[in-house]
Backbone as numpy.savetxt, mean C-alpha at the origin, in Angstrom:
# Nx Ny Nz CAx CAy CAz Cx Cy Cz
-6.79 -16.11 4.79 -6.11 -15.12 5.58 -7.00 -14.74 6.77
-6.54 -13.85 7.57 -7.21 -13.51 8.83 -8.57 -12.86 8.55
-9.60 -13.38 9.21 -10.97 -12.91 8.97 -11.44 -11.97 10.08
-10.61 -11.00 10.39 -10.94 -9.93 11.33 -10.02 -8.75 11.03
-10.22 -7.67 11.75 -9.37 -6.50 11.56 -8.06 -6.71 12.30
-6.96 -6.33 11.65 -5.63 -6.50 12.26 -4.68 -5.47 11.68
-3.55 -5.28 12.35 -2.47 -4.44 11.81 -1.27 -5.34 11.55
-0.48 -4.94 10.55 0.72 -5.70 10.21 1.59 -4.89 9.26
2.86 -5.25 9.23 3.76 -4.76 8.18 3.50 -5.61 6.95
3.63 -5.02 5.79 3.47 -5.72 4.52 4.86 -5.87 3.91
5.24 -7.11 3.64 6.56 -7.40 3.07 6.38 -8.15 1.76
7.42 -8.10 0.92 7.44 -8.85 -0.33 8.88 -9.28 -0.60
9.15 -9.82 -1.77 10.50 -10.27 -2.08 11.50 -9.11 -2.14
11.03 -7.87 -2.09 11.92 -6.70 -2.09 11.89 -5.96 -0.75
11.56 -6.67 0.31 11.58 -6.07 1.63 10.24 -5.48 2.02
10.28 -4.62 3.02 9.06 -4.04 3.56 8.48 -3.01 2.59
7.15 -2.94 2.57 6.46 -1.93 1.78 6.37 -0.66 2.62
6.65 0.44 1.96 6.59 1.74 2.61 6.06 2.78 1.65
6.32 4.01 1.98 5.80 5.13 1.20 6.94 6.11 0.93
6.84 6.82 -0.17 7.78 7.90 -0.45 7.38 9.08 0.41
8.31 9.59 1.19 8.09 10.75 2.06 9.38 11.56 2.04
9.57 12.33 0.98 10.81 13.06 0.76 10.88 14.32 1.61
11.94 14.46 2.39 12.10 15.71 3.15 12.23 16.90 2.17
11.65 18.03 2.52 11.72 19.20 1.64 13.16 19.61 1.35
14.06 19.43 2.33 15.45 19.82 2.11 16.12 18.96 1.04
15.62 17.74 0.85 16.25 16.82 -0.11 15.87 17.15 -1.55
14.62 17.49 -1.78 14.17 17.77 -3.16 12.73 18.29 -3.11
12.53 19.63 -2.96 11.19 20.17 -2.75 10.20 19.86 -3.89
10.62 19.93 -5.13 9.69 19.67 -6.24 9.37 18.19 -6.33
10.38 17.36 -6.18 10.17 15.91 -6.20 9.22 15.50 -5.09
9.36 16.12 -3.93 8.50 15.82 -2.79 7.04 16.02 -3.15
6.71 17.11 -3.82 5.33 17.40 -4.18 4.78 16.38 -5.18
5.61 15.88 -6.08 5.17 14.93 -7.10 5.11 13.49 -6.63
5.98 13.08 -5.73 6.17 11.67 -5.44 5.68 11.21 -4.06
5.55 12.10 -3.12 5.19 11.68 -1.76 3.83 11.00 -1.72
3.76 9.94 -0.95 2.51 9.21 -0.76 2.39 7.97 -1.62
3.27 7.77 -2.61 3.21 6.58 -3.47 3.93 5.43 -2.79
3.40 4.22 -2.92 3.98 3.05 -2.28 5.19 2.53 -3.05
6.17 2.05 -2.30 7.42 1.52 -2.85 7.94 0.45 -1.90
9.06 -0.16 -2.26 9.63 -1.22 -1.43 10.98 -0.82 -0.86
11.32 -1.45 0.23 12.55 -1.16 0.96 13.81 -1.40 0.13
13.90 -2.53 -0.56 15.13 -2.85 -1.28 15.43 -1.89 -2.41
14.40 -1.36 -3.06 14.64 -0.48 -4.20 14.49 1.00 -3.86
14.21 1.32 -2.60 14.07 2.71 -2.21 14.57 2.98 -0.80
14.80 1.93 -0.02 15.06 2.06 1.41 16.32 2.79 1.80
17.31 2.89 0.93 18.55 3.57 1.30 18.50 5.06 1.00
17.33 5.58 0.64 17.20 7.01 0.38 16.51 7.67 1.56
16.64 8.99 1.62 15.99 9.76 2.70 14.48 9.76 2.55
13.98 9.34 1.38 12.55 9.46 1.12 11.74 8.20 1.40
12.35 7.12 1.89 11.60 5.89 2.18 11.16 5.87 3.63
9.84 5.63 3.84 9.31 5.49 5.20 8.56 4.17 5.28
9.06 3.18 6.08 8.33 1.92 6.24 7.03 2.16 7.00
6.02 1.32 6.73 4.70 1.54 7.31 4.13 0.28 7.94
3.17 0.49 8.82 2.31 -0.56 9.35 0.92 -0.25 8.81
0.21 -1.29 8.35 -1.11 -1.11 7.76 -2.18 -1.74 8.64
-3.39 -1.16 8.59 -4.56 -1.76 9.22 -5.40 -2.38 8.12
-5.65 -3.68 8.24 -6.48 -4.43 7.31 -7.85 -4.60 7.97
-8.88 -4.00 7.40 -10.23 -4.12 7.94 -10.99 -5.15 7.12
-11.32 -6.27 7.75 -12.00 -7.38 7.09 -13.38 -6.96 6.61
-13.70 -7.31 5.35 -15.02 -7.04 4.79 -15.78 -8.33 4.58
-15.20 -9.26 3.81 -15.90 -10.51 3.51 -14.91 -11.50 2.91
-15.39 -12.74 2.79 -14.67 -13.78 2.08 -15.56 -14.26 0.94
-15.01 -14.34 -0.27 -15.78 -14.80 -1.42 -14.84 -15.30 -2.51
-15.17 -16.41 -3.13 -14.43 -16.95 -4.27 -12.92 -17.05 -4.03
-12.51 -17.70 -2.96 -11.09 -17.89 -2.63 -10.32 -16.60 -2.40
-11.01 -15.53 -2.05 -10.37 -14.25 -1.78 -10.93 -13.71 -0.46
-10.08 -13.00 0.25 -10.50 -12.28 1.46 -10.42 -10.80 1.12
-11.51 -10.07 1.38 -11.60 -8.65 1.02 -11.36 -7.78 2.25
-10.56 -6.72 2.04 -10.23 -5.76 3.10 -10.25 -4.35 2.54
-10.43 -3.38 3.43 -9.97 -2.02 3.15 -8.65 -1.92 3.91
-7.74 -1.13 3.38 -6.40 -1.04 3.98 -6.09 0.43 4.22
-5.67 0.73 5.45 -5.29 2.08 5.84 -3.93 2.03 6.51
-3.26 3.17 6.54 -2.00 3.27 7.27 -2.32 3.32 8.77
-1.54 2.60 9.56 -1.81 2.51 10.99 -0.79 3.26 11.84
0.23 3.84 11.22 1.24 4.52 12.02 1.81 5.73 11.30
2.69 6.41 11.95 3.36 7.65 11.55 2.36 8.81 11.53
2.76 9.92 12.10 1.87 11.07 12.25 1.34 11.59 10.92
2.16 11.59 9.89 1.74 12.14 8.61 0.76 11.25 7.86
0.81 9.95 8.10 0.04 9.02 7.28 -1.03 8.21 8.02
-1.09 8.29 9.33 -2.04 7.49 10.08 -3.47 7.74 9.58
-4.19 6.66 9.30 -5.56 6.74 8.81 -5.68 6.91 7.31
-4.57 7.19 6.63 -4.63 7.38 5.17 -5.06 6.08 4.49
-5.84 6.20 3.44 -6.40 5.06 2.71 -5.45 4.58 1.63
-5.28 3.25 1.51 -4.57 2.69 0.37 -5.54 2.67 -0.80
-5.22 3.42 -1.84 -6.06 3.48 -3.03 -5.15 3.55 -4.24
-5.75 3.45 -5.41 -4.96 3.58 -6.63 -5.55 4.71 -7.46
-4.66 5.39 -8.19 -5.15 6.46 -9.06 -5.69 5.85 -10.35
-6.17 6.68 -11.25 -6.78 6.16 -12.48 -5.78 5.46 -13.39
-4.48 5.64 -13.15 -3.44 4.96 -13.93 -2.95 3.68 -13.26
-3.50 3.33 -12.10 -3.15 2.09 -11.43 -2.06 2.19 -10.37
-1.47 3.36 -10.15 -0.41 3.51 -9.15 -1.02 3.49 -7.75
-0.36 2.82 -6.81 -0.86 2.70 -5.44 -0.28 3.79 -4.57
-1.16 4.42 -3.80 -0.71 5.48 -2.92 -1.61 5.61 -1.71
-1.20 6.47 -0.80 -1.99 6.76 0.39 -2.74 8.07 0.17
-4.04 8.03 0.44 -4.90 9.20 0.25 -5.45 9.65 1.60
-5.53 10.97 1.78 -5.95 11.54 3.05 -4.77 11.64 4.00
-3.65 12.16 3.47 -2.41 12.22 4.25 -2.19 13.61 4.83
-1.35 13.66 5.84 -1.00 14.91 6.53 -2.27 15.53 7.11
-2.14 16.57 7.86 -3.28 17.19 8.53 -4.27 17.75 7.50
-3.77 18.39 6.46 -4.67 19.00 5.47 -5.48 17.94 4.73
-4.88 16.83 4.39 -5.59 15.75 3.70 -6.69 15.15 4.55
-6.41 15.00 5.85 -7.42 14.45 6.76 -8.59 15.43 6.91
-8.30 16.73 6.97 -9.37 17.72 7.07 -10.25 17.72 5.82
-9.63 17.68 4.66 -10.39 17.66 3.41 -11.27 16.41 3.36
-10.70 15.27 3.77 -11.48 14.02 3.78 -12.70 14.12 4.69
-12.54 14.74 5.86 -13.65 14.86 6.82 -14.75 15.78 6.28
-14.38 16.78 5.49 -15.36 17.73 4.98 -16.09 17.23 3.73
-15.58 16.22 3.09 -16.19 15.68 1.87 -17.21 14.60 2.26
-18.52 14.85 2.06 -19.54 13.88 2.50 -19.45 12.53 1.80
-18.88 12.46 0.62 -18.77 11.18 -0.09 -17.88 10.20 0.69
-16.94 10.73 1.47 -16.03 9.86 2.23 -16.73 9.14 3.38
-17.94 9.57 3.73 -18.69 8.89 4.79 -19.31 7.59 4.29
-19.38 7.41 2.97 -19.95 6.18 2.42 -18.93 5.05 2.48
-19.32 3.88 3.03 -18.38 2.78 3.14 -17.85 2.30 1.78
-18.63 2.47 0.73 -18.22 1.99 -0.59 -17.20 2.91 -1.25
-16.91 4.05 -0.65 -15.98 5.01 -1.27 -14.55 4.48 -1.29
-14.14 3.80 -0.24 -12.75 3.34 -0.17 -12.55 2.09 -1.00
-11.37 2.03 -1.67 -11.02 0.85 -2.46 -10.98 -0.40 -1.60
-11.46 -1.49 -2.16 -11.35 -2.79 -1.51 -10.20 -3.56 -2.15
-9.47 -4.29 -1.33 -8.32 -5.08 -1.77 -8.58 -6.54 -1.48
-8.12 -7.40 -2.37 -8.34 -8.84 -2.22 -7.00 -9.52 -1.93
-7.03 -10.44 -1.00 -5.86 -11.27 -0.72 -6.15 -12.68 -1.23
-5.23 -13.17 -2.05 -5.30 -14.53 -2.58 -4.09 -15.30 -2.04
-4.33 -16.18 -1.10 -3.20 -16.94 -0.53 -2.64 -17.91 -1.57
-1.34 -18.14 -1.50 -0.66 -18.99 -2.47 -0.41 -20.40 -1.95
-0.90 -20.70 -0.76 -0.77 -22.03 -0.18 -1.90 -22.22 0.83
-2.13 -23.45 1.18 -3.14 -23.75 2.20 -2.71 -23.16 3.54
-3.70 -22.76 4.32 -3.42 -22.19 5.64 -4.44 -22.73 6.62
-3.98 -23.06 7.82 -4.85 -23.68 8.82 -5.70 -22.68 9.60
-5.55 -21.39 9.35 -6.35 -20.37 10.03 -5.76 -19.88 11.33
-4.65 -20.45 11.77 -4.01 -20.05 13.01 -3.22 -18.76 12.79
-3.55 -17.72 13.53 -2.89 -16.43 13.37 -1.39 -16.55 13.60
-1.00 -17.46 14.49 0.43 -17.64 14.79 1.23 -18.04 13.55
0.62 -18.74 12.61 1.33 -19.19 11.41 1.08 -18.28 10.19
0.30 -17.21 10.35 -0.06 -16.35 9.22 1.15 -15.68 8.59
2.20 -15.43 9.37 3.38 -14.76 8.81 4.12 -15.63 7.80
3.86 -16.91 7.77 4.54 -17.79 6.82 3.75 -18.00 5.52
2.61 -17.35 5.40 1.74 -17.54 4.23 1.97 -16.42 3.21
2.38 -16.79 2.00 2.53 -15.82 0.92 1.19 -15.61 0.22
1.01 -14.41 -0.34 -0.24 -14.10 -1.03 -0.02 -13.05 -2.10
-0.97 -13.00 -3.02 -1.06 -11.91 -3.97 -2.03 -10.89 -3.40
-1.75 -9.63 -3.61 -2.68 -8.56 -3.29 -3.27 -8.10 -4.61
-4.60 -8.08 -4.69 -5.29 -7.73 -5.94 -6.19 -6.51 -5.73
-6.33 -5.72 -6.79 -7.22 -4.57 -6.72 -8.66 -5.01 -7.01
-9.58 -4.07 -7.06 -11.00 -4.39 -7.25 -11.28 -5.01 -8.61
-10.36 -4.84 -9.57 -10.53 -5.42 -10.91 -9.84 -6.78 -11.04
-9.15 -7.21 -9.99 -8.46 -8.49 -10.01 -7.01 -8.42 -10.43
-6.49 -7.23 -10.73 -5.08 -7.10 -11.09 -4.20 -7.35 -9.86
-3.15 -8.12 -10.04 -2.20 -8.35 -8.96 -1.26 -7.14 -8.84
-0.88 -6.83 -7.61 0.03 -5.71 -7.38 1.43 -6.12 -7.84
2.06 -5.23 -8.58 3.41 -5.47 -9.08 4.27 -4.25 -8.79
5.55 -4.42 -9.06 6.50 -3.32 -8.93 6.86 -2.88 -10.36
6.66 -1.59 -10.64 6.80 -1.08 -12.01 7.76 0.10 -12.01
8.58 0.17 -13.03 9.52 1.27 -13.20 8.80 2.52 -13.68
9.06 3.64 -13.01 8.50 4.93 -13.41 9.65 5.90 -13.63
9.47 6.79 -14.57 10.51 7.79 -14.87 10.03 9.16 -14.42
10.89 9.86 -13.71 10.62 11.23 -13.27 11.32 12.15 -14.27
10.56 12.66 -15.23 11.15 13.36 -16.37 11.42 14.84 -16.12
11.01 15.38 -15.00 11.27 16.80 -14.73 12.74 17.03 -14.38
13.46 15.98 -14.14 14.87 16.06 -13.82 15.67 15.74 -15.08
16.81 16.35 -15.28 17.69 16.03 -16.41 19.03 15.57 -15.87
19.47 14.36 -16.13 18.74 13.32 -16.84 17.57 12.81 -15.99
16.57 12.18 -16.65 15.41 11.67 -15.90 15.81 10.67 -14.82
15.10 10.73 -13.71 15.32 9.77 -12.62 14.43 8.56 -12.84
14.88 7.42 -12.36 14.09 6.19 -12.50 13.83 5.62 -11.10
12.56 5.35 -10.82 12.17 4.78 -9.53 11.13 3.70 -9.74
11.06 2.80 -8.77 10.08 1.71 -8.80 8.97 2.02 -7.81
7.72 1.82 -8.26 6.56 2.03 -7.41 5.61 0.85 -7.55
4.68 0.72 -6.59 3.69 -0.35 -6.66 2.54 0.06 -7.57
2.06 -0.93 -8.32 1.06 -0.68 -9.35 0.14 -1.89 -9.46
-1.10 -1.66 -9.80 -2.04 -2.75 -10.10 -2.75 -2.38 -11.40
-2.46 -3.11 -12.45 -3.04 -2.80 -13.75 -2.33 -3.54 -14.85
-2.32 -2.94 -16.03 -1.78 -3.60 -17.22 -0.34 -3.23 -17.55
0.32 -2.44 -16.76 1.71 -2.07 -17.05 2.64 -3.24 -16.78
3.74 -3.29 -17.53 4.74 -4.34 -17.31 5.48 -4.10 -16.00
5.57 -5.15 -15.22 6.29 -5.07 -13.95 6.38 -6.46 -13.35
7.05 -6.56 -12.24 7.19 -7.84 -11.56 6.08 -7.99 -10.53
5.30 -9.04 -10.67 4.23 -9.31 -9.71 4.86 -9.67 -8.38
4.34 -9.08 -7.32 4.91 -9.25 -5.99 4.17 -10.33 -5.21
4.94 -11.12 -4.47 4.41 -12.10 -3.52 4.59 -11.47 -2.13
3.47 -11.28 -1.44 3.49 -10.60 -0.15 3.41 -11.58 1.01
3.81 -11.07 2.17 3.58 -11.76 3.44 3.43 -10.69 4.51
2.89 -11.09 5.63 2.67 -10.16 6.74 3.72 -10.38 7.83
4.07 -9.33 8.53 4.99 -9.41 9.67 4.42 -8.58 10.82
4.74 -8.99 12.04 4.32 -8.27 13.25 2.81 -8.04 13.29
2.06 -9.11 13.12 0.60 -9.06 13.09 0.06 -8.82 14.50
-0.92 -7.91 14.59 -1.64 -7.65 15.84 -3.12 -7.65 15.52
-3.85 -8.63 16.03 -5.29 -8.73 15.78 -6.02 -7.81 16.75
-6.99 -7.06 16.23 -7.77 -6.13 17.07 -8.70 -6.88 18.01
């Protein structure tokens, strides 16, 4: 994959990857619990809470057939600069969101350490000639720091009766469908 910093949309077999961003008027409690978690267009895109994103991939290194990056959100006022990370249960989300999240991040000295942000590995699923022009046709797995492939997993929102069911991105041991990703609208820095 590309061995420099670039921005791109992240797509998979379920459309573009985005984030849950529920308007307060739609569901104030749900907004507090779910906003910032990654999801896909096909399984969430027709709701008011889906926001497609552009990501910045910052190249770190290449090792053992993997390309390592840190990944941040590159657009939208609420999410620009937010870090792609996973919680202790493996769910993928954006951290350091909205104005308050960015302020808290700036005040926490641990965030100044380069090793603080999660690293993500890209494993291409086919040979690639290195030409950026053809990068959009290359499928890949996205893996977390432990080597788990990112999948789409069903989650239940039990505070609602009957419980709501939604799909979110996850990297870990939960049952889900492993996603094959590709990049769209690539811009190399």
